N, C-alpha and C positions, 0 to 999 in steps of 0.2 A: 802886892798880891794881884795876880792876873784874874780878870773876870772871864768866865766862859761865855762865849757867844751863844745865845739861844738859837736852837735850830728848829725850824718848822718842818723839816723833812721827816717823813714817816718811812720806816723801813718797809720796802715792798715785801709782800708775802706771795709765794708762788700760788697761783690760783688753779693749778691743774687738778681738778676734782679732789680737793682736800675735803675732809669730813664736812659735809653740808656746805662747803665753801664759806663758812661763817666768817672767818677772819681773813677774808680775801682782799688783796690789794691788786688791782689790775696792773700788770706790767706790760708784757708783750702780747700775750694772747687775750683776745677779747671774746667773751661768750655772747655778748649782745652789742656788737659794734655800732648798731643803729642808735644806741643810747649814749649819752655822755657818761663820763666815768662815775659821777655821783649817782646818776640814775641806775647804772649797772650795779654799783655797790648796794644801793637801796634795795633793789630787787633781790639780790643774793642774801642780804642780811634779813630782810623781811621773811623770805621763804625759809630761812634758817631758824626763825622763831623770834627774832628781835622785834620789839614793838616799834611802831612808827615814830613815837617820841624819842626812843633810844637811838634809832637810826638817824633822825634829824639832828640830835645833839652830837652824835659821833661825827657826822659829816659837816657839821657847822651850818645846817640849813634851818629854815623855819619849818615847823611842822606842817603848815598849810601848803608849802611847796610840794611836799610828798603827797598830801591829799589831792592837790591839783593834778599832779602827774597821774595818780591812780584814777582820777575821775575823768580827765580830759585828754590824756596823751595815749593814743592808740598803741604806739610802739612800746610804751612802758607797760600797758595792760597786757599786750601780747607776750612780752618778756616775763612778766609775773606768771602768766599761764604756762609758758614753756618751762620755767624753772620749777613750778609746782609739779608739772607732769614728769619732769626728770626725777624729782625727789620721790614721787610715788612709784615710778618705774624701778628706781634703785631699791626702794623699800620692798617691793614685790620680789625682786631678784634675791635679796638678802633673806627674806622669809621663806621663799621657795627652797633655797639652799639649806636653811636650818631644818625645814621639814624633811628634806631628802636625807640629811645626815641623821636626824632622829629616827626615821623609818629604817635606815640602814642599821643603826645600832639595835633597834628592836628586833629586826630579823636576825641579826647576829646572835642575840641572846636566845631567841626562839630556836634557832638552828642548833645552838649548843645543848639544847635539851634541858635548860635550867627551868624547872617548873615554877619555882618561887618567883623568878624574874617575870615569867609570863603572867603569873597570878598578880604580882604587884603592879605590872604595867596595866592590866585590865582593870584592877581596882582603882588605881590612880586616875585612869581615864574615865571612871564613872560607870563602867560596864558591869561591875560586880558590887554586891552589898558590902558595906565596910565592916560589919560585925558578923563573925562566924566563929564557931568553936574550932579548935586546932585540928581535930580529926576531919571535920567537914572541909576546912581550908586545905589541908594536905591532899585529900581525895580530889577536890575540885582542881587544885593546882596541877596535879598529875594528869588528870583527864584533859585539862586545857592544854597542857604542854604537848601532849600527844597529838591533839587535834591541830594545834598551831604548827607543830613540826611538819605534819602532813601538808598543811597549806603552804608553808614556807618552801618545802621541797618541790611543790608543784609550780611555784612561780619562778 
């Protein structure tokens, strides 16, 4: 029976802007070439939400090593700041796009003249009282739809 040789090689993962770079293994492209590979991986994993103790275990480091880098290594601290800034910027872009799409959908429904959709949107947004009788609700929905259509047509 043949014994398999243990391999210490980890499969590299492409690091080109994968989701939060969490499972990144640096191959050719380095995001922070001023750091060594373990430091760069620690920065990316910490900013992706991994705890310092988890990062230390995964990289085979003592936890104090990472604390020392964070406290005393200026290039490590700068890389942490840059990575956080990148994540915040990407988050803002994603949220802006989501708001743009939501607004586009709202105007689409307003322009279609759907009074119930207009009413539901305003109610769900907290602009209208949640309890009304059916007659009042229908009257208000129709009135709002007309006004919203006018606003939408002006924009």
